[in-house]
Each structure stands twice: as structure tokens, then as C-alpha cells.
Phi, psi and omega in degrees: 000127178226154175269190178278145175277160179309318183292346180265359185260152176212152178301135180101342177299143185217153175210158180208165169221157182235131178222143174261129182283121178246165176308313182298326179297316181292316180296316180294319179298317178299318181293317182290319185268338186083005178276093182255030176310127184296342177297339179266333192241340188241107183300319180296315178296312183301328179297337181271356181268173178295342179279334178076354179197172179297146175232158177284155173299134177301324182289343173294313176297318179299327178298331178293329175296314177303321180297317179297313182298320185277344183242337188234300184223109000285340176102193182309135182103339178287141181236124177299133169253320180200162178206125170260151180219137171234119181271122187255322184213156177285156174245133185248163175302132181095346179290142174264119182257128173255117177259125184230138175237142180223128180291126179246345180196150178226128177248093184299327182297324181259357185056039181247144179235134176255136182226137168285137182234138181210147169238135184237145169231124184050045178063016175247138181291125174257334171203151174214168181174202182216137178244149171234128180230153171265137184237138178298147174270155176286137178296141181289000000 
């Protein structure tokens, strides 16, 4: 399995994946990361917050961006250098999250690609940012 080489990429290329947030996803994310903030896990506590109910970890949605970068565009072989994130809205259990990446710049000298990153729920942005990845070159 290989991803795309630097020479196969162009500004404007885009890829996405869609995932529905389930109870098991939130519990597993909390277990793996150690982030047991009760706003994610305790319905009674979450009811007292401004959200009024449990919400998913923001980094769970951000992880879907990593999944697109590492499996599809550019895909296997791409290495994260940086990622900015702005969290705009909460994600709740049962929400369908669309994670989308779009190439906005290519630096051939450094073999680096810049991508706009966004996660959407019901066509509304829940988080956005920018990623920079290093991409393998095609062998001569």
C-alpha cells in the first residue's frame, strides 16, 4: 500500500471520510488518551454545562483529519509536521462527522504539502485548521 508521491499532487486536490460518533468511540478515546473529562463521559455532569449534554472530545474529530492524511491524501508515507485547529462547535453522540482535507500549497524544494483541514457536522464547521506534511518523492 502506498500513498501519492509529491509529483502526483496538485493544489485543489481534496479527500474526505465520514464517521458517525458513537458511545463506544468516546469511551475508547477516553481510555486511550486518558482524557476522562466528565463533559465527555458523565451525562449528569454534562447536563450542567453550556452544552447541556455529553460531547465528543474535540481531538477525536481532529483524529479523522489525521486518518484522511495518512490513508488517502497524500496517504501512506506522508508525515505530519504541523496542524493548527480551531474548535467552532461541539460534536455530539450520533453526529456524522465529515473530515475533509484540500491541498492549498506545495513546496517541491522541501517536499512539503500544505492542506486546509475541516470537520463538518450537518454542513456546519465544527473545527478547521491547516496541516503541513512531508510527502515522499517518486524515485527517479
